[in-house]
N, C-alpha and C positions, 0 to 999 in steps of 0.2 A: 281822554279816560282819567277819571280821578282815581285816588289811591284806595278808596272804598271799594270801587268796581274792580280793581286789580287784585286786591285782596279776596273778594267774593269769588273771582274766577280762579285764583291759586286754590282756594277751598273747594271749589267744585272738582278740579282735577285732582286733588289730593283725597277728596272723599270717595271718587270714583276708585281710586288704587285701594282704599281701605277696604271698600264694599266688597271689590274683587276678592281681596285677600281674605275677607272674613267669609266668602262665598255667599254673601247676603245679595242674590239674584234681584230681589224685589227693591233694594235699595240702589242698585245700579241702574235698573230700570226706570227708577224714579227722577234719576238725574237728567233724563232725556225729555224733551217735548213729545207730547202724544204721537206726533208723526215723525220723530227723530230717527236718524239714520246711523248705523255703524257699518263702516266700510272698511275691510280688513285687506291689505295687500300682503299676503303670504304666499310663497317664499319671497326673500329679498329680490327687488327689481321687478315684481309681477305687477305689470299695469293693466294687463288683460285678465279678464275674468275675476275680479276681485270678489270676495265673500261678502254679500250685502244683506243687512236685516233693516227692516223699516217698521216703526211702530211698536208699542210696547209688548204686544203678543209675540211678534217675531224677535225680538230681542230678548225676552224672556226665555223663550225655547232654546235659542242659540247659546246664551250664557249657561244656562243651566247644564246643555250639553257639553259645552266646553270646558267648564270648570270642574265637572265630575271627573274627568280622567286625570286630576292632579291631587295629590295628597295635601300639599300646601303650596302656596305661591306668596312671594313677597316683591313687591313693586316698589322702587325706589325712584322718587321723582327728581327729575334734574332742572335744568334751565326751561324757562317758560318766556316766550315772546308773545306780546299782546299787541292788537290794533284794534282801535274803534273802528267800527263799521256801520255808520249811520245809527239806527237804533240798537243795533247789535254789536257783536265783536268777532274777531277772529285770533286764532293764536296757534302757535307750535309749541309742544311741550316735549322734552326727551325723556325717555324713561328706562331703566334697567330692571327687568322683570326676570325673577327666579321662579322656576317651576320644578317640584319635586315629584317624582312619579315613580311606580312600578313598572318595570317593563316585564314583559312576558316573551319568552323564546320557545317555539315550538310546543306551545301548550303548558310549559312549565314556568315556575316563576324564574325571572330574569335579574333580580335584584333592583336596588334603587338607582335611580338616574336623575341627573340635574340638568334641566334645559334652561339656558341662559340667553335672553333676548335682548338685544339693543332695539328699542322701539322709539319711533318719532309719530306723535299725534299731530294731526293737522285738524284743528277743531274751529266750528262755527257755533257760537254761542248766541242764545237767545234770551233776552229778558223776559221773564214770565212773572204773573202775580206772585207766585212763591219764591221768586229770585231767578238768578241765572240758572240756565238748562243748557245740555247739548242740543243744538238742531242737528249738527252732524259731526260725527268723529270719524276721522279718516286715519287708520293705523297703518303705518308702514313699518316693516320690519327691515332694520339695517343689516343686522347680522344675527347669527345665533350660533350656540356652542351646546352641543348635547353630550354629556360625559357620565361614566359611572359616579355614583356617590356613595362614599362609604359613610354607614352611619357611625358618629363618633360618640364615645362614652365618657 
């Protein structure tokens, strides 16, 4: 795999994170092939019954609902290991994701909370006419922390 492909795949992964943080669902979905799959293993260690979405319509609906619960998110991309795989490629990318949300307790406001997730994405990349796309993105949650978040002034 040449350096141009490695850079393009890094851009794909970072573009995904930026689009998620911008809540730009159309942009996120556009990074997948038409029949692309997103498979989420949450909570940590869950191999049975993962959440699966396949195709642009299912991806759009799931992302729209999933992102609506957060006021803001920030994804920080860490290491990425890539492997050429015939005409495509595969890779593993680590990410730390911060999710700020408002909790509700017994029907009343519960205050702001910060959900921090250590994520590991196992990706299958496909070279499409418009560039590299996700054929499959398997998300594994290594750990999470959910804590009160005090608004700082």
